[in-house]
C-alpha positions as CSV (number, residue, x, y, z in Angstrom):
1,M,-5.6,-24.8,-16.6
2,F,-7.6,-22.9,-14.0
3,T,-11.2,-24.1,-14.6
4,G,-12.6,-22.7,-11.4
5,P,-13.0,-24.1,-7.9
6,T,-14.4,-27.6,-7.7
7,D,-14.5,-28.1,-3.9
8,P,-18.0,-27.2,-2.7
9,R,-16.6,-25.3,0.2
10,T,-14.4,-23.4,-2.2
11,R,-17.5,-22.3,-4.1
12,R,-19.0,-21.3,-0.8
13,G,-15.8,-19.4,0.0
14,L,-16.4,-17.3,-3.1
15,A,-19.6,-16.2,-1.4
16,S,-17.6,-15.2,1.6
17,T,-16.0,-12.4,-0.4
18,A,-18.9,-11.4,-2.6
19,L,-20.4,-9.1,0.1
20,V,-17.1,-7.4,0.6
21,T,-16.5,-7.0,-3.1
22,L,-20.0,-5.3,-3.4
23,A,-19.1,-3.0,-0.5
24,A,-15.9,-2.1,-2.2
25,L,-17.7,-1.1,-5.4
26,L,-20.3,0.8,-3.5
27,A,-17.4,2.6,-1.7
28,L,-16.8,4.6,-4.9
29,V,-20.3,6.1,-4.5
30,P,-20.0,9.6,-2.9
31,T,-21.6,10.3,0.4
32,G,-22.8,13.3,2.2
33,V,-20.5,15.8,4.0
34,R,-19.7,14.9,7.6
35,A,-20.6,17.3,10.4
36,E,-17.6,19.3,11.7
37,G,-16.7,20.5,15.1
38,P,-15.8,19.1,18.5
39,G,-17.3,15.7,19.1
40,S,-18.4,15.3,15.4
41,G,-16.0,12.4,14.9
42,P,-16.5,8.9,16.2
43,S,-15.0,7.5,19.3
44,M,-13.1,4.2,19.1
45,S,-14.1,0.9,20.7
46,L,-12.1,-1.8,22.3
47,F,-12.3,-3.6,19.0
48,G,-10.3,-0.7,17.3
49,T,-13.3,0.4,15.2
50,P,-15.7,3.4,15.5
51,G,-17.8,2.5,18.5
52,L,-18.5,3.1,22.2
53,I,-16.8,0.5,24.3
54,D,-17.6,-2.9,22.8
55,N,-20.5,-1.9,20.6
56,P,-20.2,-0.4,17.1
57,T,-21.8,2.9,16.1
58,G,-23.2,4.0,12.8
59,E,-20.2,6.3,12.1
60,A,-17.1,6.3,9.9
61,L,-13.7,7.8,10.3
62,P,-12.6,10.8,8.2
63,D,-11.9,9.7,4.7
64,G,-8.5,8.2,4.3
65,E,-7.8,8.0,8.0
66,L,-5.8,5.1,9.5
67,A,-6.2,4.2,13.1
68,I,-3.9,1.9,15.0
69,T,-5.3,0.6,18.3
70,S,-4.1,-1.5,21.2
71,A,-6.8,-2.3,23.7
72,G,-7.8,-4.9,26.2
73,M,-9.2,-6.2,29.4
74,D,-8.1,-8.9,31.8
75,G,-6.9,-11.8,29.6
76,V,-7.9,-10.1,26.3
77,L,-5.6,-7.9,24.2
78,R,-6.6,-6.7,20.7
79,N,-4.2,-4.9,18.3
80,T,-6.1,-3.4,15.4
81,F,-5.4,-1.7,12.1
82,T,-8.4,0.2,10.8
83,F,-8.5,2.2,7.5
84,Q,-11.2,4.4,6.1
85,F,-10.9,3.2,2.5
86,S,-13.5,5.6,1.2
87,P,-16.1,7.9,2.8
88,R,-18.4,4.9,3.2
89,L,-16.2,1.8,3.6
90,T,-14.1,0.9,6.6
91,G,-11.8,-2.1,6.7
92,T,-10.2,-3.6,9.8
93,F,-7.5,-6.2,10.5
94,R,-7.2,-7.4,14.1
95,Y,-4.7,-9.6,15.9
96,A,-6.0,-10.7,19.3
97,S,-4.3,-12.4,22.2
98,H,-6.1,-14.4,24.9
99,G,-5.0,-15.9,28.2
100,D,-5.5,-15.9,31.9
101,G,-4.4,-12.3,32.6
102,F,-2.5,-9.3,31.2
103,W,0.6,-10.4,29.4
104,D,-0.1,-14.1,30.0
105,Y,-1.4,-15.0,26.6
106,T,-1.5,-18.5,25.1
107,N,-4.0,-18.2,22.3
108,Y,-3.9,-15.9,19.3
109,D,-6.5,-15.0,16.7
110,R,-6.6,-13.0,13.4
111,S,-9.8,-11.5,12.0
112,F,-11.1,-9.0,9.5
113,D,-14.0,-6.6,9.8
114,W,-15.8,-4.3,7.5
115,N,-18.3,-1.5,7.9
116,Y,-20.4,0.2,5.3
117,L,-22.0,3.6,5.9
118,I,-25.4,3.3,4.2
119,R,-26.2,7.0,4.8
120,A,-24.5,9.9,6.5
121,E,-26.2,11.7,9.4
122,G,-28.6,14.5,8.3
123,A,-30.4,17.3,10.1
124,F,-33.2,15.0,11.3
125,L,-32.3,11.4,10.3
126,P,-29.4,9.4,11.9
127,S,-26.5,7.9,10.1
128,L,-26.9,4.2,9.3
129,S,-24.2,1.5,9.0
130,I,-24.1,-2.2,8.3
131,G,-21.1,-4.3,9.2
132,M,-19.5,-7.6,10.1
133,R,-16.9,-8.6,12.6
134,D,-14.6,-11.5,12.0
135,F,-16.2,-12.4,8.7
136,A,-13.0,-14.2,7.4
137,G,-11.4,-15.7,10.4
138,T,-12.0,-18.4,13.0
139,G,-15.3,-16.9,14.0
140,R,-14.3,-16.1,17.6
141,Y,-15.8,-12.6,17.3
142,S,-18.2,-13.5,14.5
143,S,-21.1,-11.0,14.5
144,E,-23.1,-8.8,12.2
145,Y,-25.0,-5.6,12.9
146,L,-27.2,-2.8,11.6
147,V,-26.7,0.4,13.7
148,A,-27.9,4.0,13.6
149,T,-26.3,7.0,15.3
150,K,-27.6,10.6,15.9
151,R,-26.0,13.6,17.4
152,I,-28.2,15.8,19.6
153,G,-26.2,18.7,20.9
154,P,-23.2,17.3,22.9
155,V,-24.8,13.9,23.2
156,T,-24.5,11.2,20.5
157,V,-27.0,8.3,20.7
158,S,-26.5,4.9,19.0
159,G,-28.7,1.9,18.8
160,G,-28.8,-1.2,16.6
161,L,-29.6,-4.8,16.0
162,G,-26.9,-7.4,16.4
163,W,-26.4,-11.0,15.4
164,G,-23.8,-13.5,16.8
165,R,-21.8,-12.2,19.7
166,L,-23.5,-8.8,19.5
167,A,-26.7,-10.7,20.3
168,G,-25.2,-12.8,23.0
169,H,-25.0,-15.9,20.8
170,P,-21.3,-16.9,20.3
171,R,-20.7,-19.2,17.3
172,P,-18.4,-22.2,17.0
173,I,-14.7,-21.4,16.6
174,L,-13.6,-23.0,13.4
175,E,-9.9,-23.9,13.1
176,G,-7.8,-24.6,10.0
177,A,-9.5,-24.8,6.7
178,D,-12.9,-25.1,8.4
179,A,-12.7,-21.3,9.2
180,I,-14.1,-20.5,5.8
181,D,-17.4,-22.0,6.8
182,T,-18.1,-19.0,9.1
183,W,-20.1,-17.6,6.2
184,E,-22.9,-20.1,7.0
185,Y,-23.6,-18.2,10.2
186,W,-23.9,-14.7,8.8
187,F,-27.0,-12.9,10.0
188,T,-28.4,-16.1,11.5
189,G,-30.0,-16.6,14.8
190,T,-32.3,-14.2,16.8
191,P,-31.1,-10.6,16.6
192,E,-30.9,-8.5,19.8
193,L,-30.9,-4.8,20.5
194,F,-27.8,-3.0,21.7
195,G,-27.1,0.7,22.2
196,G,-25.5,3.5,24.2
197,L,-24.5,7.1,24.2
198,R,-21.5,9.4,24.2
199,W,-21.5,12.8,25.9
200,Q,-18.9,15.3,24.6
201,V,-17.8,17.2,27.7
202,N,-15.3,19.4,25.9
203,D,-13.0,19.2,22.9
204,R,-10.8,16.6,24.6
205,L,-13.0,14.6,27.0
206,S,-16.0,12.4,26.3
207,L,-18.0,10.0,28.6
208,V,-19.5,6.8,27.2
209,A,-22.0,4.3,28.4
210,E,-23.5,1.3,26.6
211,Y,-25.7,-1.8,27.0
212,S,-23.8,-4.8,25.4
213,R,-25.3,-8.2,24.7
214,D,-21.8,-9.9,24.4
215,T,-21.6,-12.5,27.2
216,Y,-17.9,-13.4,26.6
217,E,-18.8,-17.1,27.0
218,V,-15.8,-18.2,24.9
219,E,-13.4,-16.3,27.2
220,A,-15.2,-17.4,30.3
221,D,-15.0,-21.0,29.4
222,R,-11.4,-21.0,28.3
223,F,-9.7,-18.3,30.4
224,D,-11.9,-17.5,33.4
225,F,-13.2,-14.2,32.1
226,A,-15.7,-12.8,34.7
227,H,-18.9,-11.3,33.3
228,D,-21.6,-10.0,35.8
229,S,-23.4,-7.1,34.0
230,P,-24.3,-6.0,30.4
231,W,-23.6,-2.4,31.3
232,N,-20.3,-0.7,30.4
233,F,-19.0,2.8,31.3
234,G,-16.0,4.8,30.4
235,A,-14.2,8.0,29.4
236,N,-12.1,9.0,26.3
237,Y,-9.5,11.7,26.2
238,Q,-7.9,13.2,23.1
239,V,-4.3,14.3,23.0
240,K,-3.3,15.5,19.5
241,N,-3.3,12.3,17.4
242,W,-3.8,10.0,20.4
243,N,-7.1,9.0,21.8
244,L,-7.0,7.2,25.2
245,G,-9.8,5.3,26.8
246,L,-10.5,3.9,30.4
247,Y,-13.5,1.7,31.0
248,Y,-15.3,-0.3,33.6
249,A,-16.9,-3.2,31.7
250,Y,-19.3,-6.1,32.5
251,G,-19.3,-5.4,36.2
252,T,-15.8,-6.9,36.7
253,Q,-13.3,-5.6,34.1
254,I,-11.1,-2.6,33.8
255,G,-10.5,-1.9,30.1
256,L,-7.7,0.3,28.6
257,R,-7.4,1.6,25.0
258,A,-4.9,3.7,23.1
259,T,-5.5,4.7,19.5
260,Y,-3.1,6.6,17.2
261,A,-4.8,8.1,14.2
262,L,-3.1,9.5,11.1
263,N,-4.3,10.6,7.7
264,P,-1.9,9.9,4.8
265,S,-3.2,13.0,3.0
266,R,-1.7,15.1,5.8
267,P,2.1,14.7,6.0
268,V,4.1,15.2,9.2
269,L,5.6,18.4,7.7
270,P,2.8,19.8,5.5
271,G,5.0,22.3,3.6
272,G,7.9,19.8,3.0
273,R,11.5,20.6,2.7
274,D,11.9,20.3,-1.0
275,G,14.2,23.4,-1.3
276,A,13.5,26.3,-3.6
277,P,12.9,25.4,-7.2
278,P,14.7,27.2,-10.0
279,V,12.9,30.3,-11.3
280,V,11.9,30.8,-14.9
281,A,14.5,33.0,-16.7
282,L,12.6,35.6,-18.6
283,R,13.8,36.4,-22.1
284,T,14.4,40.0,-23.2
285,G,14.0,41.8,-26.5
286,A,11.7,41.0,-29.5
287,A,11.4,37.5,-30.7
288,D,12.8,38.4,-34.1
289,S,16.0,39.4,-32.3
290,W,16.6,36.0,-30.8
291,D,19.6,34.6,-32.7
292,S,19.8,30.9,-33.6
293,A,23.3,30.9,-35.0
294,W,24.4,29.0,-31.9
295,V,23.1,25.8,-33.4
296,Q,26.3,25.7,-35.5
297,D,28.5,26.1,-32.4
298,E,29.3,22.6,-31.2
299,A,31.5,23.8,-28.4
300,G,28.8,26.1,-27.2
301,Q,26.3,23.3,-27.2
302,A,28.6,21.1,-25.1
303,D,28.8,24.0,-22.6
304,M,25.0,24.1,-22.5
305,R,24.8,20.4,-21.7
306,A,27.4,20.8,-19.0
307,A,25.6,23.8,-17.5
308,L,22.2,22.0,-17.6
309,A,23.7,18.9,-16.1
310,A,25.0,21.0,-13.2
311,A,21.7,22.8,-12.7
312,L,19.8,19.6,-12.6
313,A,22.3,18.0,-10.2
314,E,21.6,20.8,-7.8
315,Q,18.0,19.7,-7.9
316,G,18.8,16.1,-7.2
317,M,18.4,14.9,-10.8
318,T,20.7,13.5,-13.6
319,L,20.8,14.7,-17.2
320,T,21.6,11.8,-19.4
321,A,21.2,13.5,-22.8
322,L,20.2,16.9,-24.4
323,R,19.0,17.4,-27.9
324,L,19.3,21.0,-29.2
325,E,17.5,22.5,-32.1
326,A,17.0,26.2,-33.1
327,G,13.5,26.3,-31.6
328,A,13.3,23.2,-29.5
329,A,15.2,21.2,-26.9
330,T,14.7,17.7,-25.4
331,A,16.2,16.7,-22.1
332,W,16.4,13.1,-20.9
333,I,16.5,13.1,-17.1
334,V,16.8,10.5,-14.3
335,N,14.7,11.6,-11.3
336,G,16.2,10.0,-8.2
337,T,14.7,12.5,-5.8
338,Y,11.1,13.6,-6.2
339,G,8.1,11.3,-5.6
340,S,6.1,13.2,-8.2
341,A,7.2,12.9,-11.9
342,A,5.4,16.2,-12.5
343,Q,7.6,18.0,-10.0
344,A,10.7,16.6,-11.6
345,V,9.4,17.7,-15.1
346,G,8.6,21.2,-13.8
347,R,11.9,21.8,-12.2
348,S,13.7,20.5,-15.2
349,A,11.8,22.8,-17.6
350,R,12.6,25.8,-15.5
351,A,16.3,24.9,-15.3
352,M,16.3,24.7,-19.1
353,T,15.1,28.3,-19.3
354,Q,18.2,29.4,-17.3
355,V,20.6,27.6,-19.7
356,L,19.2,27.6,-23.2
357,P,19.3,30.4,-25.7
358,A,16.2,32.6,-26.1
359,S,15.3,31.1,-29.5
360,V,14.5,27.7,-27.9
361,E,10.7,27.8,-27.4
362,A,9.5,24.2,-27.1
363,L,11.0,22.4,-24.1
364,T,10.5,18.6,-23.8
365,V,11.4,16.6,-20.7
366,V,11.6,12.8,-20.9
367,P,12.0,11.0,-17.5
368,V,14.1,7.9,-17.8
369,T,13.9,5.0,-15.4
370,R,16.0,1.8,-15.6
371,G,17.3,3.1,-18.9
372,M,13.8,3.3,-20.4
373,P,12.4,6.6,-21.7
374,T,8.9,7.0,-20.4
375,T,6.5,9.8,-21.0
376,A,7.6,12.9,-23.0
377,V,6.2,16.2,-21.6
378,T,6.5,19.3,-23.9
379,V,5.8,22.8,-22.6
380,Q,6.2,26.1,-24.3
381,R,8.7,28.5,-22.8
382,A,6.3,31.4,-23.2
383,D,3.7,29.5,-21.1
384,L,6.3,29.0,-18.3
385,E,7.0,32.8,-18.4
386,E,3.3,33.6,-18.3
387,L,2.0,31.1,-15.7
388,E,4.8,30.8,-13.2
389,W,3.1,33.1,-10.7
390,A,-0.5,32.7,-11.9
391,A,-3.2,31.8,-9.4
392,E,-4.3,28.8,-11.5
393,G,-0.9,28.2,-13.0
394,S,-0.8,24.4,-12.5
395,E,-4.2,23.7,-14.1
396,E,-3.5,26.0,-17.0
397,M,-0.1,24.6,-17.6
398,R,-1.4,21.1,-17.7
399,A,-4.0,22.2,-20.2
400,R,-1.3,23.6,-22.5
401,A,1.3,20.9,-22.0
402,V,1.5,18.1,-24.5
403,V,2.1,14.6,-23.1
404,A,3.1,11.7,-25.3
405,D,4.9,8.4,-25.2
406,G,8.6,8.9,-25.2
407,A,9.5,5.5,-26.7
408,D,10.4,7.0,-30.1
409,L,12.6,9.7,-28.7
410,R,16.2,8.3,-28.6
411,P,19.2,10.5,-28.2
412,A,22.0,10.3,-30.7
413,E,25.5,9.4,-29.4
414,D,26.7,13.1,-29.7
415,E,23.6,14.2,-27.6
416,T,24.4,11.9,-24.8
417,L,26.5,13.1,-21.9
418,P,29.7,11.1,-21.2
419,A,29.3,8.5,-18.5
420,P,25.9,9.9,-17.3
421,L,25.0,6.8,-15.3
422,P,26.2,5.9,-11.8
423,R,28.1,2.9,-13.2
424,F,28.8,1.3,-9.8
425,A,27.0,1.9,-6.5
426,L,27.6,0.4,-3.1
427,S,25.7,1.0,0.1
428,F,25.7,-0.3,3.7
429,S,22.7,0.0,5.9
430,P,21.1,-1.7,9.0
431,Y,18.0,-3.8,8.4
432,L,15.1,-5.1,10.5
433,S,13.3,-8.2,9.3
434,P,10.2,-9.0,11.3
435,S,8.1,-12.1,11.4
436,L,4.5,-11.7,12.6
437,F,1.7,-14.0,13.7
438,D,3.6,-17.2,14.5
439,P,1.2,-18.9,16.9
440,N,4.1,-20.0,19.1
441,S,5.6,-16.5,19.2
442,P,3.6,-13.8,17.5
443,V,6.4,-11.3,17.1
444,R,9.9,-12.3,16.0
445,A,12.6,-10.2,14.3
446,D,16.2,-10.1,13.2
447,F,18.4,-7.0,13.2
448,G,21.6,-6.9,11.1
449,L,23.7,-5.3,8.5
450,Q,22.9,-5.2,4.8
451,V,25.3,-4.6,1.9
452,E,23.9,-3.7,-1.6
453,A,25.8,-3.2,-4.8
454,S,24.9,-2.6,-8.4
455,W,26.7,-2.1,-11.7
456,T,25.2,-0.5,-14.8
457,P,27.5,-1.0,-17.8
458,R,24.9,0.5,-20.2
459,P,21.4,2.0,-20.0
460,G,18.9,-0.7,-19.0
461,L,21.4,-3.4,-18.1
462,I,21.8,-3.7,-14.3
463,F,23.7,-6.3,-12.3
464,S,22.9,-6.1,-8.6
465,G,23.0,-8.1,-5.4
466,A,22.5,-7.9,-1.6
467,L,24.1,-9.6,1.4
468,R,22.6,-9.7,4.8
469,Q,24.2,-10.7,8.1
470,P,22.0,-10.9,11.2
471,L,23.5,-9.6,14.4
472,L,20.6,-9.8,16.9
473,G,17.3,-11.5,16.8
474,N,15.3,-14.7,17.2
475,L,14.0,-15.7,13.8
476,D,16.1,-18.8,14.0
477,K,14.3,-19.8,17.2
478,S,11.0,-20.6,15.6
479,I,9.9,-24.2,16.2
480,R,7.1,-24.1,13.6
481,E,7.2,-27.0,11.1
482,S,5.3,-27.1,7.9
483,D,2.4,-29.5,7.7
484,S,1.5,-28.6,4.1
485,V,0.5,-31.3,1.7
486,L,1.5,-29.0,-1.2
487,P,5.1,-28.4,-2.3
488,H,6.7,-26.4,0.4
489,V,7.3,-23.2,-1.6
490,R,6.6,-20.8,1.3
491,S,5.7,-22.8,4.4
492,D,9.4,-23.7,5.1
493,G,10.2,-20.1,5.8
494,A,11.2,-20.9,9.4
495,E,13.6,-23.6,8.0
496,Y,15.4,-20.9,5.9
497,D,15.7,-18.7,9.1
498,R,17.1,-21.6,11.1
499,Q,19.7,-22.8,8.6
500,S,21.0,-19.5,7.2
501,D,23.4,-17.0,8.6
502,L,25.2,-14.7,6.0
503,E,22.7,-14.8,3.2
504,I,22.6,-13.7,-0.5
505,T,19.2,-12.0,-0.5
506,H,19.3,-11.6,-4.3
507,L,22.0,-11.6,-7.0
508,T,20.6,-10.9,-10.5
509,G,21.1,-9.4,-13.9
510,E,18.3,-7.3,-15.2
511,Y,17.6,-5.9,-18.7
512,F,14.9,-3.2,-19.2
513,F,13.9,-2.1,-22.7
514,R,11.2,-0.5,-24.8
515,P,10.2,-2.9,-27.6
516,G,7.7,-0.4,-29.1
517,R,5.3,2.4,-28.5
518,D,3.3,1.9,-25.3
519,L,5.4,-1.3,-24.6
520,Y,7.9,-2.0,-21.8
521,G,10.0,-5.1,-21.4
522,R,12.1,-6.8,-18.6
523,V,14.3,-9.9,-18.4
524,T,15.8,-11.0,-15.0
525,A,18.0,-13.9,-14.2
526,G,19.9,-15.1,-11.1
527,Y,19.0,-15.6,-7.5
528,L,15.6,-13.8,-7.7
529,E,14.6,-13.9,-4.0
530,R,15.4,-15.6,-0.7
531,M,13.8,-18.9,-1.6
532,F,14.0,-19.1,-5.4
533,G,16.3,-18.5,-8.3
534,G,15.8,-18.8,-12.0
535,A,14.7,-16.5,-14.9
536,S,11.8,-14.1,-15.4
537,A,10.6,-12.3,-18.5
538,E,7.8,-9.7,-18.6
539,L,6.0,-7.5,-21.2
540,L,3.8,-4.6,-20.2
541,W,1.4,-2.7,-22.5
542,M,0.5,0.6,-21.0
543,P,-1.1,3.0,-23.5
544,E,-0.3,6.7,-22.8
545,G,-3.3,8.6,-21.5
546,K,-5.3,5.5,-20.6
547,R,-6.2,4.3,-17.1
548,Y,-5.7,0.7,-17.9
549,A,-2.7,-1.5,-18.7
550,V,-2.1,-5.2,-19.4
551,G,1.0,-7.3,-18.6
552,A,2.3,-10.8,-19.1
553,E,5.1,-12.6,-17.2
554,V,6.6,-16.1,-17.4
555,N,9.1,-17.5,-15.0
556,Y,11.3,-20.6,-14.5
557,A,12.0,-20.9,-10.8
558,R,14.1,-23.4,-8.8
559,Q,14.0,-23.6,-5.0
560,R,17.2,-22.4,-3.2
561,D,19.0,-24.3,-0.4
562,F,18.0,-23.4,3.1
563,D,21.4,-21.6,3.7
564,I,20.4,-19.0,1.1
565,L,23.8,-19.1,-0.5
566,F,24.6,-20.6,-3.9
567,G,23.0,-24.0,-3.9
568,F,19.6,-25.2,-5.1
569,Q,17.1,-28.0,-4.1
570,D,15.4,-30.3,-6.5
571,Y,12.1,-28.6,-6.8
572,D,11.5,-26.4,-9.9
573,V,8.4,-25.0,-11.6
574,V,7.3,-22.8,-14.5
575,T,5.0,-20.1,-13.4
576,G,3.4,-17.1,-15.1
577,H,0.6,-14.6,-15.0
578,V,-1.4,-12.3,-17.1
579,S,-2.1,-9.1,-15.2
580,G,-4.7,-6.3,-15.6
581,Y,-4.3,-2.9,-14.0
582,Y,-6.9,-0.1,-13.8
583,R,-6.9,3.3,-12.1
584,F,-10.4,4.3,-11.4
585,N,-9.3,7.9,-10.6
586,D,-6.5,9.5,-8.6
587,R,-7.6,7.6,-5.4
588,Y,-8.5,4.0,-6.3
589,F,-6.5,1.3,-8.2
590,A,-7.4,-2.4,-9.0
591,Q,-5.2,-5.2,-10.2
592,V,-5.9,-8.8,-11.2
593,D,-3.2,-11.4,-11.7
594,A,-4.3,-14.7,-13.2
595,G,-2.1,-17.7,-13.9
596,R,0.1,-20.4,-12.3
597,Y,1.7,-20.1,-8.9
598,L,4.8,-21.6,-7.3
599,A,3.1,-24.8,-6.0
600,G,1.8,-25.5,-9.5
601,D,-1.7,-24.3,-8.7
602,W,-3.8,-22.1,-11.0
603,G,-5.9,-19.2,-10.0
604,A,-6.0,-15.4,-9.6
605,T,-5.1,-12.7,-7.2
606,F,-7.4,-9.7,-6.7
607,K,-6.2,-6.3,-5.3
608,L,-8.0,-3.1,-4.5
609,E,-5.9,-0.2,-3.4
610,R,-6.3,3.3,-2.1
611,R,-3.6,5.7,-3.4
612,F,-2.7,9.2,-2.2
613,N,-0.9,11.8,-4.3
614,N,2.0,11.9,-1.8
615,G,2.9,8.2,-2.4
616,W,0.9,6.5,0.4
617,R,-0.8,3.3,-0.6
618,V,-3.1,1.1,1.4
619,G,-4.7,-2.0,-0.1
620,A,-6.2,-5.5,0.4
621,Y,-5.8,-8.6,-1.6
622,M,-7.0,-12.2,-1.8
623,T,-5.9,-15.2,-3.9
624,L,-8.2,-18.0,-5.0
625,T,-6.7,-21.0,-6.7
626,D,-7.7,-24.6,-7.6
627,V,-6.2,-25.9,-4.3
628,P,-9.0,-27.2,-2.1
629,F,-9.3,-25.4,1.2
630,D,-8.5,-28.5,3.1
631,D,-5.3,-28.9,1.2
632,F,-4.4,-25.2,1.6
633,G,-4.6,-25.7,5.4
634,E,-5.1,-23.0,8.0
635,G,-6.7,-19.9,6.6
636,A,-8.2,-21.7,3.6
637,F,-6.9,-19.2,1.1
638,D,-4.3,-16.4,1.0
639,R,-5.5,-12.9,1.9
640,G,-4.1,-9.8,3.6
641,I,-3.6,-6.1,3.7
642,Y,-0.5,-4.1,2.6
643,F,0.7,-0.5,2.7
644,T,3.5,1.7,1.5
645,L,4.7,4.7,3.6
646,P,6.8,7.2,1.6
647,H,9.9,8.5,3.4
648,A,9.0,12.1,2.2
649,W,5.7,11.9,4.2
650,L,7.6,11.4,7.4
651,T,10.7,13.6,7.0
652,G,9.5,16.3,4.6
653,D,12.7,15.7,2.5
654,P,12.1,14.9,-1.2
655,S,12.6,11.1,-1.7
656,R,11.4,8.3,-4.0
657,D,12.0,5.7,-1.3
658,G,9.4,4.3,1.1
659,Y,8.7,1.4,3.5
660,S,6.3,-1.3,2.3
661,T,4.9,-4.3,4.2
662,T,2.1,-6.9,3.9
663,L,0.1,-8.3,6.8
664,R,-1.1,-11.8,5.9
665,M,-3.6,-14.0,7.7
666,I,-1.0,-16.8,7.4
667,T,1.8,-17.8,5.0
668,R,1.0,-21.0,3.3
669,D,1.9,-22.7,-0.1
670,G,-1.2,-22.2,-2.1
671,G,-1.5,-19.0,-4.1
672,A,2.2,-18.2,-3.6
673,R,3.7,-16.0,-6.3
674,L,7.4,-15.6,-7.2
675,D,8.8,-12.4,-5.6
676,V,10.5,-10.8,-8.5
677,R,12.1,-7.4,-8.0
678,N,11.2,-4.4,-10.2
679,R,8.0,-5.6,-11.9
680,L,7.3,-3.2,-14.7
681,Y,4.1,-1.6,-13.6
682,D,5.8,-0.7,-10.3
683,V,8.8,0.7,-12.2
684,V,7.0,2.9,-14.8
685,G,3.4,3.3,-13.7
686,D,4.0,6.6,-11.9
687,F,5.4,8.2,-15.1
688,N,2.4,7.4,-17.3
689,D,-0.4,9.8,-17.9
690,P,-3.1,10.1,-16.4
691,Y,-1.2,9.4,-13.2
692,L,1.2,12.2,-14.2
693,S,-1.8,14.5,-14.5
694,D,-3.2,13.4,-11.2
695,R,-0.1,14.7,-9.4
696,W,0.3,17.7,-11.7
697,G,-0.3,20.0,-8.7
698,R,3.4,19.7,-7.9
699,F,4.6,21.0,-11.2
700,W,5.5,24.4,-9.8
701,R,6.9,23.0,-6.5
């Protein structure tokens, strides 16, 4: 059992995350409104965070903004991913390269930063921020700061106290598991003052100057970096989403920076290209004249099912069943098109008004996914007629709609359309498989052809598989060998790349079912992922209308041969987790998974995620187990950031697809979880209320 960390450094490592956890909780506290207008936003530093040139400022990005920066000077290149997780909390992941000149890099370093906006700028008082650089890495950039910033007309002035490199006191670079001990240096040593100013010349151009205490001793000792002066000067230029910087730094260096900023809440095509929704067909005549004799006409009902199926097909959805009663109708639909379940429900209900007789008043729509009925949404036809063009139609419609669990709603055989499912599906597509942060070659990738096939003999039962054939790339050229003292459940990833060619990425049978109200179930068996096969069973309790859910999963996993075909190795393990999920509101989501991992270690994974109503997700995670940091190896414990970019955000076309990836500090064997496809919360979570209500604004779209 997991009884908690016993290694003293592991206990100290818990402290290394406590401050960030506190900042994450404080991030949910609202802050003041930012000033608007030219120059009101922060400039970006060479570290890819709000700042001047090297120094930080007491500012934050606009809420939800994501900034990707590439910047450097002679022998130093920093690629940075910065996200404004809340109005107060900024998080940063950085991958830095060091060497003897531009493009001549021999040393690589990963680091995380955070910045917390204690107070926003007011009429008289400055904004104030506290932050840490490289708080969970090797300590190359380790520093802490407290900085204030005030805007006075076109000039923005910043000044603060710095520790570590920001005070001119570089700290030891700690390699391997020793990196966790960087916490011992936090806010230690003599603090020093730093500062500077920014002059906003016009809407596009700003000039910056700063006094920096960073002496670059580490770079000077290892790579001949020249440092003659603490004064830095430069200019920034804004071109749409791009911000470019040119600097003269430390009396010897020319610095360059390019930052691309985007906000997930603002799609590339704001209006989208969803296509016109069906309009509500208004009924005519008095209600007592609406005949219900049609309920005895079986042929007429069959025609209605066919007509509604055709109408929904035009909207990119599939009708699987339709129950017809004199005053009510229930439609079971599969939404393969719209990212918002509320949008699919709204379009389905309006299509029903165009097909069904006038006597049908109550319209219920049940979205179905993987053969499982999810939430049942009932609206009154009269409300649709009244509110379609109302100014506050979405809010009023949600207030009148009835949302309930659809587990008990099962269509009869004669209510089900013949062969409603896509029984067999086959697709061909290119794929790109990147591998990042290998110290011997930081960027590797394979490009090839992928074939995917699935067969659905009955609702909920799915057989599927995928083949990949690499055509170009260098993943198999990695020379990295595992030095792990744990079972090599992930650290032999390079060996899989070297020994495989045509690979079976997965080949499984899955069964999804509803064992009861508020319950969802899944059983999966086969080749579960690239490295493991076996069997997996999961049960999810997700009460309708609640923001929490609890799940449990148990797996038997056996390691696959390196050629990723049909064979297995000798290693096998039983794993499992109990998971808790919680939506704080329509923006923030937390998840905790506690249990046993692939290497036999016990522990827990903690996730905190920012969600956007258009499908964007950006989050961070960490895993702590009973593996001592020395046994874990480089990095000490697993942590990283991840994001999901919905295709609809980029193209404007309605889609439920997206691109997801995870940026890890390093892939090791401790805290490694089985990568099972279609875990239940990911499959059904978006259909459950209150998430349905959070995105109800798209009901009329």
